[in-house]
C-alpha positions in Angstrom: 0.0 0.0 0.0 1.3 3.4 -0.9 1.6 6.2 1.8 -1.3 8.1 0.2 -3.5 5.0 0.2 -2.6 4.4 3.9 -3.3 8.0 4.8 -6.7 7.9 3.1 -7.7 4.5 4.7 -6.5 5.6 8.1 -8.3 9.0 7.9 -11.6 7.2 6.8 -11.2 4.6 9.6 -10.5 7.3 12.3 -13.3 9.6 11.1 -15.8 6.7 11.2 -14.6 5.7 14.6 -14.9 9.3 15.8 -18.5 9.5 14.6 -19.4 6.2 16.4 -17.6 7.4 19.6 -19.5 10.8 19.5 -22.8 8.9 19.3 -21.9 6.7 22.1 -21.2 9.6 24.5 -25.0 9.7 25.1 -24.7 6.3 26.8 -21.1 6.2 28.3 -18.9 8.5 30.2 -16.0 9.5 28.0 -15.1 12.3 25.6 -13.7 11.8 22.1 -11.5 14.5 20.4 -10.3 14.2 16.8 -7.5 16.7 16.2 -4.6 16.9 13.7 -5.2 13.3 12.5 -5.1 11.7 16.0 -8.1 10.6 18.0 -8.1 10.9 21.8 -10.6 9.4 24.2 -10.6 11.0 27.7 -12.2 9.6 30.8 -13.0 11.4 34.0 -13.9 8.4 36.1 -11.8 6.5 36.4 -9.3 9.0 35.0 -7.6 7.9 31.8 -6.8 8.7 28.2 -6.5 6.6 25.0 -4.8 7.9 22.0 -5.3 6.5 18.4 -3.0 7.7 15.7 -1.8 6.7 12.2 1.9 5.8 11.8 2.6 6.3 8.0 6.2 5.0 7.9 5.0 1.5 9.0 1.4 1.8 7.6 -0.2 1.0 11.0 -2.7 2.5 13.3 -1.2 2.7 16.8 -3.3 2.8 20.0 -2.0 3.7 23.4 -4.5 2.3 26.0 -4.2 0.7 29.4 -0.5 1.8 29.6 0.2 -0.4 26.5 0.7 0.1 22.8 -1.3 -1.8 20.2 -0.5 -1.8 16.5 -3.2 -2.5 13.9 -2.4 -3.4 10.3 -4.6 -3.1 7.2 -6.4 -6.3 6.3 -7.4 -6.4 2.6 -10.0 -9.2 3.1 -11.8 -7.3 5.8 -11.1 -3.8 4.4 -10.3 -2.7 7.9 -7.4 -2.1 10.3 -7.1 -5.2 12.5 -5.1 -6.2 15.6 -3.3 -9.4 14.5 -3.1 -10.9 18.0 -6.9 -11.0 18.5 -8.4 -10.5 15.0 -10.4 -7.5 16.3 -11.1 -4.6 13.9 -10.4 -1.1 15.1 -14.0 -0.2 16.4 -14.4 -3.6 18.1 -11.0 -3.3 19.8 -11.8 0.3 21.0 -15.2 -0.8 22.3 -13.6 -3.6 24.3 -10.8 -1.3 25.6 -13.4 1.4 26.7 -15.6 -1.3 28.3 -12.5 -2.6 30.2 -11.8 0.9 31.4 -15.3 1.7 32.5 -16.0 -1.8 33.8 -19.1 -2.2 31.7 -20.1 -3.7 28.2 -19.7 -1.0 25.6 -21.2 -1.0 22.1 -20.2 1.4 19.4 
């Protein structure tokens, strides 16, 4: 995948995720912020912050959550960024991470 293709796919994926997160704030306690190509999710209780950002040189989306780093690669078959270790697509992974942080089931 070229750098431009990656940037387009990453931007589309993060924009779609941001829209789902913004809608979910009616039901869950967090605040998404999409700025300068990176998406942040902030929590008041318990205090925390997740950061989701594209990494163009390696063509991955990187997620910092739960004091760990996760790297998602593009999967052509699924047409989505996927965490290789679990097979979770971006939105499913983030829903699970938010749920773990808040201690409840989260649907995006």
